MIMAR-488533 format. One record per residue (C-alpha): residue in one letter; x, y, z. Coordinates in steps of 0.2 Angstrom, whole numbers, plus 2048, in hexadecimal, padded with zeros to 3 digits. Example, Ala and Ser with C-alpha at 12.3 -4.5 7.8 and 13.67 -1.06 7.14 Angstrom:
// residues 2
A83E7EA827S8447FB824
***
This chain:
// residues 53
M4C4274DB9A4D0273DC8Q4CF263DD3P4CB265DE6I4DA25BDEAR4EA256DE2L4EB245DDBL4FA240DE5D4F0244DF5E4E123ADEFV4ED22BDECI4F422DDFDE4E222EE05A4DD21EDFBL4EC215E01K4E821AE13G4D6214E11L4DC203E0AN4EA200E17G4F9202E0CY4FA1F1E03V4F01F2DF3T4F01F1DE0L4EF1FFDD4L4DD1FADD0D4D91FBDE3I4E020DDE4T4D6212DD4E4C620ADDBK4C8213DEBI4CB224DE3I4BB222DD9E4B221CDE8R4B722BDF2N4B0236DE4V4BB245DE9M4C2249DD8D4B924CDC8F4BF240DBBN4B0242DAFA4BB24DDA3K4CA241DA4V4C9232D9AL4DA22CD9FF4D922FDB1R4DF21DDB5E4EF221DACQ4F1231DB7I4EF227DC7R4FB21ADC1G508228DBDT50522FDCEV50821FDD7
***
């Protein structure tokens, strides 16, 4: 299934929402909290986020 937003754009939005100085865990939690992307089918989505960062 296609995602409604690119992962890179989602990471950028998470960084904006967290004011820039954050850990990878903060970014991941913010992306999950925003609930824009569907990660149900992706077991290794945290690795995808890390790779994008």
